[in-house]
N, C-alpha and C positions, 0 to 999 in steps of 0.2 A: 382600682377604683378611682384613684386620684387622676389617672390619665384620662378617664372619661370626662372629668371636670374640665380639663384643658382642651379636650376635643370639642366640648360644647362651647367653650369660649371662642375657639377658632371658627366654628360654624356661625355663631352669633355675630362675630365681628365681620366675617366675609359677607354674610347675608345682609347685614346692616349697610355696609359699604355699597354693595350692589343695589340695594333698595334706594339709597340716597342718589346714586348715579342715575338710576332709572327715572326717579322723580325729576331730577334736573334736566335730563334729556327730553322729557315730556312737557315740562312746565316752563322752561326758560328758552327765550330766543338767544341768539349768539351775543346780543348786546345787553341783555338783562343782567342786573346786579341786585342783590338783596343783602342788606346788612342785618345781622342777628347779634345777640349778646351785647346789646347796647352799642352797636357799631364797631365792636372789637373784632368781629368775624364777618368777612364778606363772601357771599356765595355768588358764583358766576359760572357760566358754561364756557368751557374751553377744551379743545382737543389737542393732543400732542401725538402726531402720527409716528414720531420717532421715539428715541429713548431720551435720556437726560440731555438737556440742552439741544434737543431736536436732532441728535445724531441719528442717521439712518432714515430720516424723514422721507427721502425719495426711494427707499428700498423697504417697503412695508413687509414683504415676505421674509426678509432677513430679520427684521425687528421681531416679527411673530415667532420665528424659529429660535432666536436668542431668548425671547421671553419664555417659551415652552421649555427650552433646555435649562435655563436658570431655575425655572419652577420645579423641574424634576430634581435638580441638584439640591434645592432648598428642601423639597419634600424628603429626599433621602437623608439629608442632614438632620431634619426634625425627627425622623424615624429612628435614626441611629444614635443621635446625641440628645435631642430634646426630651424624648420619652424616658431615657435612662438618667437624666440629670437629677441629682439629689436636691438641688436648690429649687424651690418653687418659683423664684424669680426667673431662673433660666428656662423653666418650663413655660412660664407666662411669655417670655420673650420669644421662644420658639413658636408658641401659639399665635402671637401677633405677626411674626414673620410669615408663617404659613397662611394666615388669613389674607395678608397683603398679596402674597403670591397667587392664591386662588382667585381673588378678585381681579387682579391685573391680567392674569392669563385668560380668564373668562372674557374680559373686555377685548383683549387682543385677538382672540379666536373668533368671538361672536360678532363684534362690531368692526373688526378688521381695521 
């Protein structure tokens, strides 16, 4: 029963992330910036076609493949380790990891 709770957290987090990204894509121009939380957080639209530090920016098919492969590995990790973890914080960490993987992989595959 507890695993369902963490599955729901994963779905909510990945869905929320994709929803925010969709709103930014629709409502922001490339030069738009919006401050929230009393100016402590700045929202803006930016795209990274590569990985960290723009590695692979000129090879999007490789970036997409690496993203999918790492997503599969993270999914397997969560299934083998995260679900069986005794500590709820480890399960929460696995849920957050999987939510990020789902959102990022969806972006790479759909938006290329």
